[in-house]
Every structure is written in structure tokens, then in C-alpha cells.
Backbone as JSON Lines, residues from 0, in Angstrom:
{"i":0,"aa":"M","n":[81.37,92.26,114.31],"ca":[81.45,91.01,113.38],"c":[82.53,91.12,112.33]}
{"i":1,"aa":"S","n":[82.93,90.0,111.85],"ca":[83.95,89.96,110.75],"c":[83.48,90.49,109.39]}
{"i":2,"aa":"K","n":[84.33,91.18,108.69],"ca":[84.11,91.9,107.55],"c":[84.32,90.73,106.43]}
{"i":3,"aa":"D","n":[84.76,89.59,106.56],"ca":[85.01,88.66,105.62],"c":[83.63,87.8,105.5]}
{"i":4,"aa":"L","n":[83.37,87.36,104.22],"ca":[82.17,86.54,104.1],"c":[82.25,85.31,104.79]}
{"i":5,"aa":"V","n":[83.36,84.57,104.87],"ca":[83.54,83.5,105.95],"c":[84.86,83.49,106.69]}
{"i":6,"aa":"Y","n":[84.8,82.93,107.77],"ca":[85.94,83.09,108.74],"c":[86.25,81.93,109.61]}
{"i":7,"aa":"I","n":[87.21,81.82,110.26],"ca":[87.47,80.7,111.27],"c":[87.06,81.13,112.68]}
{"i":8,"aa":"K","n":[86.34,80.38,113.45],"ca":[85.83,80.54,114.72],"c":[85.85,79.29,115.33]}
{"i":9,"aa":"N","n":[86.56,79.2,116.56],"ca":[86.64,77.92,117.15],"c":[87.11,76.72,116.4]}
{"i":10,"aa":"K","n":[88.12,76.93,115.48],"ca":[88.6,76.08,114.69],"c":[87.51,75.4,113.6]}
{"i":11,"aa":"E","n":[86.67,76.3,113.17],"ca":[85.7,75.84,112.39],"c":[85.41,76.88,111.34]}
{"i":12,"aa":"V","n":[85.07,76.65,109.95],"ca":[84.91,77.86,109.12],"c":[83.39,78.1,109.04]}
{"i":13,"aa":"V","n":[83.16,79.45,109.34],"ca":[81.67,79.71,109.45],"c":[81.41,81.35,108.63]}
{"i":14,"aa":"T","n":[80.23,81.34,108.72],"ca":[79.68,82.79,108.38],"c":[78.76,83.17,109.54]}
{"i":15,"aa":"D","n":[78.26,84.35,109.41],"ca":[77.13,84.52,110.36],"c":[75.81,85.32,109.8]}
{"i":16,"aa":"S","n":[74.67,85.41,110.47],"ca":[73.52,85.86,109.97],"c":[73.61,87.19,109.61]}
{"i":17,"aa":"L","n":[74.38,87.99,110.28],"ca":[74.48,89.39,110.24],"c":[75.1,89.58,108.7]}
{"i":18,"aa":"T","n":[76.11,88.91,108.46],"ca":[76.94,89.02,107.16],"c":[76.05,88.66,106.16]}
{"i":19,"aa":"I","n":[75.29,87.54,106.12],"ca":[74.37,86.98,105.17],"c":[73.43,88.17,104.94]}
{"i":20,"aa":"S","n":[72.8,88.83,105.9],"ca":[71.76,89.79,105.66],"c":[72.34,91.14,104.84]}
{"i":21,"aa":"E","n":[73.55,91.39,105.05],"ca":[74.39,92.4,104.37],"c":[74.62,92.12,102.95]}
{"i":22,"aa":"V","n":[75.14,91.0,102.82],"ca":[75.38,90.44,101.37],"c":[74.25,90.35,100.48]}
{"i":23,"aa":"F","n":[73.24,89.71,101.0],"ca":[71.96,89.23,100.29],"c":[70.83,90.53,100.4]}
{"i":24,"aa":"N","n":[71.31,91.57,100.93],"ca":[70.61,92.95,101.17],"c":[69.16,92.47,101.62]}
{"i":25,"aa":"K","n":[69.24,91.82,102.9],"ca":[68.01,91.59,103.62],"c":[68.07,92.15,105.13]}
{"i":26,"aa":"N","n":[66.96,92.23,105.68],"ca":[66.9,92.92,107.05],"c":[67.38,91.72,107.96]}
{"i":27,"aa":"H","n":[68.13,91.99,108.89],"ca":[68.74,90.8,109.84],"c":[67.61,90.15,110.49]}
{"i":28,"aa":"K","n":[66.61,90.93,110.7],"ca":[65.63,90.34,111.63],"c":[64.92,89.08,110.69]}
{"i":29,"aa":"D","n":[64.84,89.31,109.31],"ca":[64.29,88.4,108.35],"c":[65.16,87.27,108.3]}
{"i":30,"aa":"V","n":[66.47,87.44,108.35],"ca":[67.27,86.33,108.19],"c":[67.27,85.36,109.64]}
{"i":31,"aa":"L","n":[67.14,86.22,110.7],"ca":[67.04,85.48,111.97],"c":[65.76,84.53,111.93]}
{"i":32,"aa":"R","n":[64.61,85.16,111.37],"ca":[63.5,84.49,111.22],"c":[63.69,83.27,110.46]}
{"i":33,"aa":"D","n":[64.26,83.51,109.28],"ca":[64.45,82.21,108.21],"c":[65.28,81.09,109.0]}
{"i":34,"aa":"V","n":[66.25,81.46,109.86],"ca":[66.93,80.33,110.34],"c":[66.06,79.7,111.42]}
{"i":35,"aa":"R","n":[65.18,80.49,112.26],"ca":[64.36,79.96,113.22],"c":[63.31,79.16,112.5]}
{"i":36,"aa":"N","n":[62.72,79.43,111.42],"ca":[61.79,78.68,110.64],"c":[62.25,77.62,109.79]}
{"i":37,"aa":"L","n":[63.5,77.23,109.74],"ca":[64.03,76.21,108.83],"c":[63.28,74.83,109.08]}
{"i":38,"aa":"E","n":[62.86,74.11,108.35],"ca":[62.47,72.85,108.52],"c":[63.29,71.8,108.57]}
{"i":39,"aa":"C","n":[64.25,71.81,109.48],"ca":[65.48,70.84,109.73],"c":[65.41,70.12,110.89]}
{"i":40,"aa":"S","n":[66.11,69.08,111.08],"ca":[66.05,68.38,112.35],"c":[66.85,69.2,113.36]}
{"i":41,"aa":"D","n":[66.42,68.94,114.65],"ca":[67.14,69.57,115.87],"c":[68.58,69.43,115.95]}
{"i":42,"aa":"D","n":[69.02,68.16,115.4],"ca":[70.45,67.82,115.41],"c":[71.15,68.52,114.36]}
{"i":43,"aa":"F","n":[70.63,68.77,113.13],"ca":[71.19,69.59,112.14],"c":[71.32,71.02,112.56]}
{"i":44,"aa":"S","n":[70.17,71.53,113.18],"ca":[70.23,72.92,113.62],"c":[71.17,73.31,114.6]}
{"i":45,"aa":"Q","n":[71.36,72.26,115.61],"ca":[72.54,72.59,116.63],"c":[73.83,72.51,116.21]}
{"i":46,"aa":"R","n":[74.09,71.64,115.22],"ca":[75.38,71.47,114.63],"c":[75.91,72.65,113.54]}
{"i":47,"aa":"N","n":[74.87,73.18,113.04],"ca":[75.17,74.09,112.03],"c":[74.74,75.55,111.94]}
{"i":48,"aa":"F","n":[73.94,75.92,113.29],"ca":[73.36,77.18,113.6],"c":[73.68,77.47,115.13]}
{"i":49,"aa":"A","n":[74.68,78.33,115.41],"ca":[75.07,78.49,116.76],"c":[74.57,79.98,117.26]}
{"i":50,"aa":"P","n":[73.46,80.04,117.94],"ca":[73.06,81.21,118.49],"c":[74.08,81.97,119.39]}
{"i":51,"aa":"S","n":[74.21,83.25,119.27],"ca":[74.95,84.21,120.03],"c":[74.44,85.68,120.04]}
{"i":52,"aa":"N","n":[75.32,86.51,120.45],"ca":[74.92,87.99,120.41],"c":[76.19,88.68,120.18]}
{"i":53,"aa":"Y","n":[75.75,89.79,119.43],"ca":[76.77,90.77,119.34],"c":[76.48,92.17,120.01]}
{"i":54,"aa":"E","n":[77.35,93.15,120.13],"ca":[77.03,94.32,120.94],"c":[77.27,95.54,119.99]}
{"i":55,"aa":"V","n":[76.24,96.54,119.99],"ca":[76.36,97.68,119.27],"c":[76.07,98.83,120.35]}
{"i":56,"aa":"R","n":[76.97,99.69,120.65],"ca":[76.63,100.85,121.63],"c":[76.24,100.33,123.01]}
{"i":57,"aa":"G","n":[76.73,99.22,123.38],"ca":[76.34,98.79,124.82],"c":[75.15,98.04,124.86]}
{"i":58,"aa":"K","n":[74.48,97.65,123.7],"ca":[73.28,96.95,123.55],"c":[73.62,95.65,122.74]}
{"i":59,"aa":"E","n":[73.11,94.54,123.38],"ca":[73.22,93.17,122.7],"c":[72.02,92.81,121.71]}
{"i":60,"aa":"Y","n":[72.46,92.2,120.6],"ca":[71.71,91.79,119.57],"c":[71.92,90.44,119.22]}
{"i":61,"aa":"P","n":[70.85,89.56,118.86],"ca":[71.0,88.2,118.59],"c":[71.81,87.95,117.1]}
{"i":62,"aa":"V","n":[72.48,86.91,117.04],"ca":[73.06,86.66,115.77],"c":[73.43,85.08,115.83]}
{"i":63,"aa":"Y","n":[73.52,84.62,114.54],"ca":[73.83,82.95,114.38],"c":[75.12,82.85,113.79]}
{"i":64,"aa":"Y","n":[75.96,82.08,114.27],"ca":[77.05,81.65,113.55],"c":[76.79,80.28,112.81]}
{"i":65,"aa":"I","n":[77.17,80.42,111.51],"ca":[76.41,79.46,110.62],"c":[77.69,78.64,109.65]}
{"i":66,"aa":"T","n":[77.55,77.29,109.65],"ca":[78.47,76.68,109.03],"c":[78.2,76.45,107.42]}
{"i":67,"aa":"Q","n":[79.05,75.81,106.65],"ca":[78.85,75.82,105.32],"c":[77.57,75.03,104.86]}
{"i":68,"aa":"D","n":[77.35,73.95,105.81],"ca":[76.2,73.13,105.36],"c":[74.93,73.99,105.86]}
{"i":69,"aa":"G","n":[75.0,74.71,106.85],"ca":[73.83,75.54,107.35],"c":[73.58,76.72,106.42]}
{"i":70,"aa":"F","n":[74.63,77.22,105.92],"ca":[74.51,78.24,104.83],"c":[73.78,77.84,103.7]}
{"i":71,"aa":"S","n":[74.35,76.65,103.18],"ca":[73.65,76.02,101.94],"c":[72.18,75.69,102.18]}
{"i":72,"aa":"F","n":[71.94,75.28,103.42],"ca":[70.43,74.9,103.68],"c":[69.52,76.17,103.76]}
{"i":73,"aa":"L","n":[70.25,77.4,104.33],"ca":[69.44,78.47,104.53],"c":[69.19,79.25,103.24]}
{"i":74,"aa":"V","n":[70.23,79.42,102.34],"ca":[69.98,80.4,101.17],"c":[69.39,79.53,100.04]}
{"i":75,"aa":"M","n":[69.07,78.17,100.27],"ca":[68.51,77.46,99.12],"c":[67.16,78.45,98.54]}
{"i":76,"aa":"G","n":[66.55,79.07,99.2],"ca":[65.26,79.75,98.9],"c":[65.56,81.14,98.32]}
{"i":77,"aa":"Y","n":[66.86,81.52,98.46],"ca":[67.21,82.85,98.07],"c":[67.41,82.96,96.59]}
{"i":78,"aa":"T","n":[66.62,83.46,95.63],"ca":[66.61,83.4,94.35],"c":[67.0,84.68,93.46]}
{"i":79,"aa":"G","n":[67.27,84.74,92.37],"ca":[67.5,85.91,91.65],"c":[68.88,85.86,91.24]}
{"i":80,"aa":"K","n":[69.34,86.63,90.18],"ca":[70.6,86.68,89.62],"c":[71.68,87.18,90.6]}
{"i":81,"aa":"K","n":[71.29,88.09,91.42],"ca":[72.29,88.64,92.51],"c":[72.52,87.56,93.38]}
{"i":82,"aa":"A","n":[71.5,86.99,93.92],"ca":[71.55,85.97,95.06],"c":[72.4,84.75,94.59]}
{"i":83,"aa":"A","n":[72.21,84.44,93.2],"ca":[73.06,83.07,92.71],"c":[74.51,83.64,92.69]}
{"i":84,"aa":"E","n":[74.9,84.74,92.28],"ca":[76.17,85.38,92.3],"c":[76.86,85.25,93.79]}
{"i":85,"aa":"F","n":[76.14,85.72,94.73],"ca":[76.64,85.71,96.08],"c":[76.71,84.24,96.74]}
{"i":86,"aa":"K","n":[75.91,83.31,96.22],"ca":[76.03,81.96,96.64],"c":[77.31,81.45,96.22]}
{"i":87,"aa":"E","n":[77.66,81.76,94.83],"ca":[78.91,81.28,94.31],"c":[80.19,81.82,95.11]}
{"i":88,"aa":"K","n":[80.2,83.16,95.4],"ca":[81.04,83.75,96.18],"c":[81.4,83.08,97.58]}
{"i":89,"aa":"Y","n":[80.19,82.78,98.12],"ca":[80.22,82.16,99.55],"c":[80.84,80.7,99.51]}
{"i":90,"aa":"I","n":[80.28,79.99,98.4],"ca":[80.87,78.57,98.35],"c":[82.39,78.55,98.0]}
{"i":91,"aa":"T","n":[82.84,79.58,97.19],"ca":[84.27,79.73,96.9],"c":[85.12,80.13,98.12]}
{"i":92,"aa":"E","n":[84.56,80.95,99.04],"ca":[85.12,81.32,100.18],"c":[85.09,80.26,101.22]}
{"i":93,"aa":"F","n":[83.93,79.57,101.26],"ca":[84.09,78.46,102.15],"c":[85.1,77.4,101.9]}
{"i":94,"aa":"R","n":[85.23,77.06,100.62],"ca":[86.4,76.17,100.18],"c":[87.88,76.72,100.55]}
{"i":95,"aa":"R","n":[87.96,77.99,100.34],"ca":[89.22,78.54,100.42],"c":[89.55,78.61,101.94]}
{"i":96,"aa":"M","n":[88.76,78.99,102.76],"ca":[88.88,78.89,104.13],"c":[89.18,77.44,104.86]}
{"i":97,"aa":"E","n":[88.23,76.41,104.36],"ca":[88.58,75.09,104.68],"c":[90.05,74.77,104.23]}
{"i":98,"aa":"K","n":[90.52,74.97,102.99],"ca":[91.89,74.84,102.67],"c":[92.93,75.42,103.65]}
{"i":99,"aa":"K","n":[92.56,76.72,103.97],"ca":[93.5,77.4,104.72],"c":[93.61,76.81,106.18]}
{"i":100,"aa":"L","n":[92.31,76.38,106.65],"ca":[92.24,75.86,108.01],"c":[93.07,74.58,108.13]}
{"i":101,"aa":"N","n":[93.02,73.67,106.91],"ca":[93.83,72.59,107.09],"c":[95.3,72.56,106.78]}
{"i":102,"aa":"E","n":[95.76,73.72,106.28],"ca":[97.1,73.97,105.86],"c":[97.79,73.99,107.12]}
{"i":103,"aa":"P","n":[99.05,73.43,107.17],"ca":[99.98,73.79,108.29],"c":[100.35,75.16,108.34]}
{"i":104,"aa":"R","n":[100.2,75.69,109.66],"ca":[100.32,77.13,109.85],"c":[101.74,77.44,110.08]}
{"i":105,"aa":"V","n":[102.18,78.55,109.32],"ca":[103.67,79.02,109.51],"c":[103.61,79.8,110.77]}
{"i":106,"aa":"L","n":[104.55,79.48,111.68],"ca":[104.54,80.21,113.01],"c":[105.39,81.63,112.78]}
{"i":107,"aa":"S","n":[104.86,82.48,113.51],"ca":[105.36,83.86,113.68],"c":[106.78,83.67,114.3]}
{"i":108,"aa":"E","n":[107.65,84.84,114.2],"ca":[108.87,84.68,114.79],"c":[108.77,84.49,116.33]}
{"i":109,"aa":"K","n":[107.77,85.06,116.9],"ca":[107.52,85.18,118.41],"c":[107.18,83.63,118.66]}
{"i":110,"aa":"E","n":[106.27,83.15,117.91],"ca":[105.81,81.68,118.14],"c":[106.98,80.63,117.98]}
{"i":111,"aa":"Q","n":[107.92,80.92,116.9],"ca":[109.0,80.0,116.68],"c":[110.0,80.22,117.96]}
{"i":112,"aa":"L","n":[110.12,81.45,118.33],"ca":[111.0,81.56,119.55],"c":[110.34,80.96,120.84]}
{"i":113,"aa":"E","n":[109.04,81.0,121.14],"ca":[108.56,80.31,122.25],"c":[108.6,78.87,122.04]}
{"i":114,"aa":"A","n":[108.36,78.3,120.76],"ca":[108.5,76.84,120.62],"c":[109.82,76.36,120.73]}
{"i":115,"aa":"S","n":[110.88,77.28,120.44],"ca":[112.39,76.81,120.46],"c":[112.46,76.82,122.01]}
{"i":116,"aa":"M","n":[112.11,77.73,122.89],"ca":[112.44,77.79,124.25],"c":[111.85,76.83,124.89]}
{"i":117,"aa":"K","n":[110.47,76.3,124.41],"ca":[109.99,75.23,125.09],"c":[110.66,73.95,125.01]}
{"i":118,"aa":"L","n":[111.13,73.74,123.65],"ca":[111.99,72.51,123.3],"c":[113.29,72.47,124.17]}
{"i":119,"aa":"T","n":[113.79,73.67,124.27],"ca":[115.02,73.75,125.09],"c":[115.02,73.46,126.46]}
{"i":120,"aa":"L","n":[113.73,73.98,127.03],"ca":[113.45,73.57,128.43],"c":[113.12,72.22,128.6]}
{"i":121,"aa":"E","n":[112.41,71.47,127.6],"ca":[112.08,70.16,127.74],"c":[113.35,69.25,127.66]}
{"i":122,"aa":"A","n":[114.17,69.78,126.61],"ca":[115.41,69.05,126.55],"c":[116.24,69.1,127.82]}
{"i":123,"aa":"S","n":[116.34,70.23,128.38],"ca":[117.17,70.46,129.62],"c":[116.73,69.71,130.76]}
{"i":124,"aa":"K","n":[115.29,69.59,130.86],"ca":[114.65,68.83,131.81],"c":[115.08,67.26,131.78]}
{"i":125,"aa":"E","n":[114.94,66.85,130.39],"ca":[115.29,65.53,130.17],"c":[116.79,65.16,130.37]}
{"i":126,"aa":"I","n":[117.49,66.11,130.14],"ca":[119.26,65.84,130.37],"c":[119.38,65.84,131.88]}
{"i":127,"aa":"S","n":[118.64,66.85,132.61],"ca":[118.85,66.72,133.89],"c":[118.35,65.39,134.61]}
{"i":128,"aa":"E","n":[117.09,65.0,134.0],"ca":[116.6,63.68,134.59],"c":[117.75,62.52,134.25]}
{"i":129,"aa":"V","n":[118.18,62.53,132.9],"ca":[119.18,61.44,132.68],"c":[120.38,61.54,133.55]}
{"i":130,"aa":"K","n":[120.9,62.8,133.88],"ca":[122.08,62.9,134.67],"c":[121.58,62.27,136.04]}
{"i":131,"aa":"E","n":[120.57,62.66,136.57],"ca":[120.18,62.12,137.87],"c":[120.14,60.64,137.9]}
{"i":132,"aa":"K","n":[119.65,59.94,136.78],"ca":[119.58,58.64,136.64],"c":[120.89,58.0,136.65]}
{"i":133,"aa":"V","n":[121.89,58.66,135.67],"ca":[123.11,58.18,135.75],"c":[124.0,58.35,137.0]}
{"i":134,"aa":"T","n":[123.8,59.38,137.61],"ca":[124.33,59.52,139.04],"c":[123.97,58.62,140.08]}
{"i":135,"aa":"S","n":[122.75,58.4,139.92],"ca":[122.15,57.18,140.85],"c":[122.62,55.84,140.59]}
{"i":136,"aa":"L","n":[122.88,55.59,139.15],"ca":[123.38,54.34,138.86],"c":[125.0,54.13,139.22]}
{"i":137,"aa":"E","n":[125.67,55.37,138.97],"ca":[127.08,55.43,139.55],"c":[127.35,55.24,140.89]}
{"i":138,"aa":"E","n":[126.34,55.86,141.82],"ca":[126.51,55.61,143.11],"c":[126.22,54.18,143.51]}
{"i":139,"aa":"R","n":[125.12,53.68,142.86],"ca":[124.74,52.11,143.17],"c":[125.86,51.35,142.65]}
{"i":140,"aa":"F","n":[126.51,51.59,141.55],"ca":[127.51,50.85,140.94],"c":[128.79,50.88,141.97]}
{"i":141,"aa":"D","n":[129.06,52.03,142.43],"ca":[130.21,52.25,143.3],"c":[129.94,51.61,144.61]}
{"i":142,"aa":"N","n":[128.73,51.51,145.11],"ca":[128.47,50.93,146.39],"c":[128.54,49.29,146.26]}
{"i":143,"aa":"E","n":[128.22,48.97,145.01],"ca":[128.29,47.35,144.96],"c":[129.63,46.87,144.24]}
{"i":144,"aa":"L","n":[130.48,47.79,143.77],"ca":[131.82,47.26,143.09],"c":[132.73,47.05,144.17]}
{"i":145,"aa":"T","n":[133.46,45.87,143.95],"ca":[134.49,45.63,145.06],"c":[135.94,45.99,144.45]}
{"i":146,"aa":"L","n":[136.89,45.58,145.32],"ca":[138.43,46.33,144.84],"c":[138.64,45.49,143.54]}
{"i":147,"aa":"N","n":[139.47,46.42,142.72],"ca":[139.99,45.98,141.45],"c":[141.38,45.37,141.88]}
{"i":148,"aa":"H","n":[141.98,44.66,140.86],"ca":[142.99,43.97,141.09],"c":[144.1,44.82,141.76]}
{"i":149,"aa":"G","n":[144.47,45.98,141.31],"ca":[145.41,46.82,141.91],"c":[145.16,47.21,143.36]}
{"i":150,"aa":"Q","n":[143.95,47.44,143.65],"ca":[143.56,47.86,144.95],"c":[143.77,46.71,145.98]}
{"i":151,"aa":"A","n":[143.19,45.44,145.52],"ca":[143.3,44.2,146.24],"c":[144.81,44.08,146.65]}
{"i":152,"aa":"T","n":[145.69,44.17,145.54],"ca":[147.09,43.81,145.83],"c":[147.67,44.81,146.7]}
{"i":153,"aa":"A","n":[147.26,46.23,146.76],"ca":[147.52,47.09,147.65],"c":[147.3,46.99,149.09]}
{"i":154,"aa":"V","n":[145.92,46.25,149.36],"ca":[145.51,45.92,150.51],"c":[146.41,44.88,151.07]}
{"i":155,"aa":"N","n":[146.69,43.73,150.27],"ca":[147.63,42.74,150.77],"c":[148.83,43.11,151.09]}
{"i":156,"aa":"H","n":[149.37,44.04,150.27],"ca":[150.8,44.45,150.76],"c":[150.73,45.4,151.98]}
{"i":157,"aa":"S","n":[149.58,46.07,152.34],"ca":[149.39,46.8,153.45],"c":[149.58,45.94,154.65]}
{"i":158,"aa":"V","n":[148.72,44.75,154.6],"ca":[148.48,43.75,155.58],"c":[150.02,43.31,156.01]}
{"i":159,"aa":"K","n":[150.66,42.99,154.82],"ca":[151.88,42.29,155.03],"c":[152.92,43.18,155.62]}
{"i":160,"aa":"R","n":[152.97,44.51,155.24],"ca":[153.89,45.5,155.81],"c":[153.62,45.7,157.3]}
{"i":161,"aa":"R","n":[152.12,45.86,157.67],"ca":[151.75,46.11,158.85],"c":[152.22,44.94,160.0]}
{"i":162,"aa":"V","n":[151.88,43.68,159.51],"ca":[152.19,42.66,160.37],"c":[153.84,42.36,160.5]}
{"i":163,"aa":"E","n":[154.48,42.63,159.55],"ca":[156.04,42.59,159.52],"c":[156.4,43.43,160.46]}
{"i":164,"aa":"R","n":[155.99,44.7,160.48],"ca":[156.57,45.84,161.24],"c":[156.25,45.52,162.78]}
{"i":165,"aa":"L","n":[154.87,45.1,162.91],"ca":[154.51,44.81,164.29],"c":[155.33,43.68,164.92]}
{"i":166,"aa":"Y","n":[155.59,42.69,164.01],"ca":[156.31,41.51,164.4],"c":[157.69,41.84,164.76]}
{"i":167,"aa":"N","n":[158.41,42.56,164.03],"ca":[159.59,42.91,164.05],"c":[159.87,43.82,165.41]}
{"i":168,"aa":"D","n":[158.74,44.56,165.7],"ca":[158.86,45.57,166.9],"c":[158.52,44.78,168.19]}
{"i":169,"aa":"G","n":[157.98,43.49,167.96],"ca":[157.66,42.71,169.08],"c":[156.14,42.93,169.58]}
{"i":170,"aa":"V","n":[155.63,43.69,168.75],"ca":[154.1,44.05,169.14],"c":[153.34,42.86,168.64]}
{"i":171,"aa":"M","n":[152.89,41.93,169.62],"ca":[152.08,40.83,169.08],"c":[150.89,40.58,169.97]}
{"i":172,"aa":"G","n":[150.78,41.32,171.15],"ca":[149.62,41.05,171.94],"c":[149.57,39.86,172.55]}
{"i":173,"aa":"P","n":[148.36,39.2,172.56],"ca":[148.29,37.83,172.99],"c":[148.58,36.72,172.13]}
{"i":174,"aa":"L","n":[148.97,37.11,170.76],"ca":[149.33,36.33,169.76],"c":[150.63,35.71,169.77]}
{"i":175,"aa":"E","n":[150.95,34.57,169.36],"ca":[152.41,33.79,169.65],"c":[153.07,33.63,168.35]}
{"i":176,"aa":"T","n":[152.43,33.69,167.19],"ca":[153.28,33.39,166.02],"c":[152.77,34.5,164.92]}
{"i":177,"aa":"K","n":[153.76,34.58,163.97],"ca":[153.54,35.48,162.91],"c":[152.28,35.14,162.12]}
{"i":178,"aa":"R","n":[151.96,33.7,161.9],"ca":[150.89,33.21,161.17],"c":[149.52,33.53,161.93]}
{"i":179,"aa":"Q","n":[149.65,33.55,163.28],"ca":[148.52,34.03,164.09],"c":[148.16,35.39,163.86]}
{"i":180,"aa":"M","n":[149.13,36.34,163.64],"ca":[148.93,37.68,163.46],"c":[148.32,37.86,162.0]}
{"i":181,"aa":"Y","n":[148.78,37.22,161.03],"ca":[148.07,37.2,159.7],"c":[146.68,36.79,159.74]}
{"i":182,"aa":"S","n":[146.34,35.72,160.48],"ca":[145.02,35.23,160.52],"c":[144.27,36.12,161.11]}
{"i":183,"aa":"N","n":[144.64,36.68,162.17],"ca":[143.91,37.72,163.25],"c":[143.52,39.04,162.47]}
{"i":184,"aa":"I","n":[144.67,39.48,161.63],"ca":[144.44,40.93,160.95],"c":[143.38,40.63,159.81]}
{"i":185,"aa":"H","n":[143.51,39.55,159.19],"ca":[142.58,39.26,158.02],"c":[141.13,39.09,158.54]}
{"i":186,"aa":"S","n":[141.06,38.28,159.66],"ca":[139.67,38.12,160.41],"c":[139.13,39.39,160.79]}
{"i":187,"aa":"N","n":[139.93,40.27,161.31],"ca":[139.28,41.66,161.96],"c":[138.92,42.5,160.64]}
{"i":188,"aa":"L","n":[139.89,42.35,159.56],"ca":[139.56,43.32,158.46],"c":[138.22,42.92,157.73]}
{"i":189,"aa":"R","n":[137.89,41.44,157.62],"ca":[136.8,41.16,157.03],"c":[135.42,41.42,157.85]}
{"i":190,"aa":"R","n":[135.73,41.3,159.24],"ca":[134.54,41.93,160.14],"c":[134.28,43.34,159.99]}
{"i":191,"aa":"A","n":[135.45,44.18,160.01],"ca":[135.33,45.63,159.99],"c":[134.36,46.09,158.59]}
{"i":192,"aa":"F","n":[134.81,45.45,157.6],"ca":[134.3,45.97,156.37],"c":[133.1,44.94,155.71]}
{"i":193,"aa":"Q","n":[132.76,44.07,156.62],"ca":[131.68,43.17,156.32],"c":[131.82,42.45,154.8]}
{"i":194,"aa":"A","n":[133.21,42.0,154.71],"ca":[133.41,41.32,153.49],"c":[133.81,39.82,153.59]}
{"i":195,"aa":"P","n":[133.35,38.83,152.77],"ca":[133.8,37.5,153.03],"c":[135.28,37.26,153.03]}
{"i":196,"aa":"T","n":[135.92,37.94,152.13],"ca":[137.39,38.22,151.9],"c":[137.93,39.51,151.62]}
{"i":197,"aa":"Y","n":[138.94,39.85,151.91],"ca":[139.6,41.26,151.72],"c":[139.42,41.72,150.24]}
{"i":198,"aa":"R","n":[139.32,40.53,149.35],"ca":[139.16,41.37,147.81],"c":[137.84,41.66,147.62]}
{"i":199,"aa":"E","n":[136.77,41.29,148.52],"ca":[135.53,41.73,148.38],"c":[135.21,42.86,149.07]}
{"i":200,"aa":"I","n":[136.16,43.56,149.6],"ca":[135.81,44.99,150.31],"c":[135.35,45.86,149.22]}
{"i":201,"aa":"K","n":[134.28,46.63,149.41],"ca":[133.95,47.65,148.49],"c":[134.89,48.59,148.0]}
{"i":202,"aa":"R","n":[134.88,48.94,146.76],"ca":[135.69,49.75,146.13],"c":[135.94,51.26,146.86]}
{"i":203,"aa":"Q","n":[134.76,51.65,147.21],"ca":[134.63,52.96,147.9],"c":[135.21,53.03,149.1]}
{"i":204,"aa":"D","n":[135.44,51.65,149.71],"ca":[136.14,51.63,151.03],"c":[137.48,51.46,150.94]}
{"i":205,"aa":"F","n":[138.16,51.54,149.83],"ca":[139.73,51.26,149.68],"c":[140.45,51.93,150.59]}
{"i":206,"aa":"E","n":[140.45,53.28,150.53],"ca":[141.35,54.19,151.3],"c":[141.22,53.94,152.79]}
{"i":207,"aa":"E","n":[139.93,53.74,153.16],"ca":[139.54,53.53,154.62],"c":[139.94,52.17,155.02]}
{"i":208,"aa":"A","n":[140.19,51.35,154.23],"ca":[140.55,50.03,154.53],"c":[142.19,50.06,154.69]}
{"i":209,"aa":"V","n":[142.8,50.79,153.92],"ca":[144.11,50.9,153.92],"c":[144.55,51.49,155.28]}
{"i":210,"aa":"A","n":[143.74,52.72,155.64],"ca":[143.95,53.5,156.83],"c":[143.74,52.51,158.04]}
{"i":211,"aa":"W","n":[142.69,51.65,158.01],"ca":[142.4,50.78,159.06],"c":[143.56,49.83,159.33]}
{"i":212,"aa":"I","n":[144.1,49.42,158.16],"ca":[145.3,48.42,158.3],"c":[146.51,49.01,158.98]}
{"i":213,"aa":"E","n":[146.78,50.37,158.56],"ca":[147.92,51.12,159.21],"c":[147.66,51.12,160.57]}
{"i":214,"aa":"A","n":[146.45,51.14,161.1],"ca":[146.2,51.49,162.59],"c":[146.04,50.2,163.47]}
{"i":215,"aa":"W","n":[146.0,48.99,162.7],"ca":[145.5,47.84,163.33],"c":[146.66,47.27,164.29]}
{"i":216,"aa":"R","n":[146.18,46.74,165.42],"ca":[147.18,46.41,166.54],"c":[146.6,45.06,166.98]}
{"i":217,"aa":"P","n":[147.17,43.92,167.24],"ca":[146.89,42.6,167.72],"c":[146.19,42.8,169.25]}
{"i":218,"aa":"M","n":[144.94,42.37,169.37],"ca":[144.31,42.38,170.74],"c":[144.23,41.09,171.45]}
């Protein structure tokens, strides 16, 4: 049992029947009897007197953990100058421990390190999640983004170079005019990249589109 008059157990300030018996110089069995014979409600008893056991040399003995209200109720009948002195000490200790219980606890170096590591891990996890979301948004953005002005101009110039080269080399296939070649390559290009116009080709497909143009031949 604790050597203190009162102490914190399960986040509550308590004393116990064994400590009370020692402080008030009573047999423990008499204190146990006093607790059991208290004329209080069952609800008060359950909230303020918690039955338990303690062990001495392998043998268990009964004990009660007692709250401040329970203590006050129990020792009301303890009289005498010495009893009054110990009541005052108990009341002072209960108040001191209640204050201590409610004060913010200063973390040990180990606890501070553990808390710091936990925060670091949580922050790392959050950063990782943010990066994943950003990557996902970037991929989605890239998938939906169409050619910028420079890329659209480059595609148009590639088409022009390809048609002019083929036309000058006499490679026209079934087409009869240069105008038909331009119309045909643009039509094939839109179909190949599923775009209403060459300007609406996806930005991520720019290099592939240029390569496609360089390989195009009239069919």
C-alpha cells in the first residue's frame, strides 16, 4: 500500500482503509467493520468505497480505497484531540493532491521525446498524404490540360512541314491537291488523338503528336 496519507489511483485522489487504521491507531478489521456498517446509501458507498485486496507474504487481505467524501463520512465518529489532528492533515492532503491532479503535468524527457516523435510521425504522414493528393491532382491536371500556345504552334508548323515535304516529293497517295492533304492530315490527327481540333490535343500527348505527324503519309 502507499506510504502517503492520500494518493492518486485511477485518476482519482484516494486513501485506503489500511492507511486510516495506521494513522488513527485502530485495528484494520475495525476500520473495515466501520466501512461496512456505515448508514449511507448504496450509491454513495459504491462511489466512495471501492473494495479490493492487498497481498502480504502470498496471502490476500481485504482493503477499501476511499475518496475524500468517503473519508469524511467514515471518520466523523472518530473523536479526540489526536483524531482531530489527523483529520486536519488528511483534509490538507486531499486538497493538495486534488490540486496536483488538476495541474498540467510536466512531461519527462522520455515523454517529451515520445511526444515529439509522435508529432513528427503524424506530420510526416500528413505530408505524405498531401503529396499523394497533389500528385493525383497534377496527374489529373495533366490529363485534362490541352496544348499551350507554343505547343499548338509547333504542331501546326509540323503539319505544314510534313505536307510541304510530301507534296514536293510527289507523295500524295489518292489525294489530288495540297489542300486535300492538309484536310486529310488534320482529320487523321484529330481522330488519332480524339480531339475536336489539333489545339485540343492533350498537353501530355504533345511529343507523341509531333512524332505521329512526322510519320504521317496520305492513304
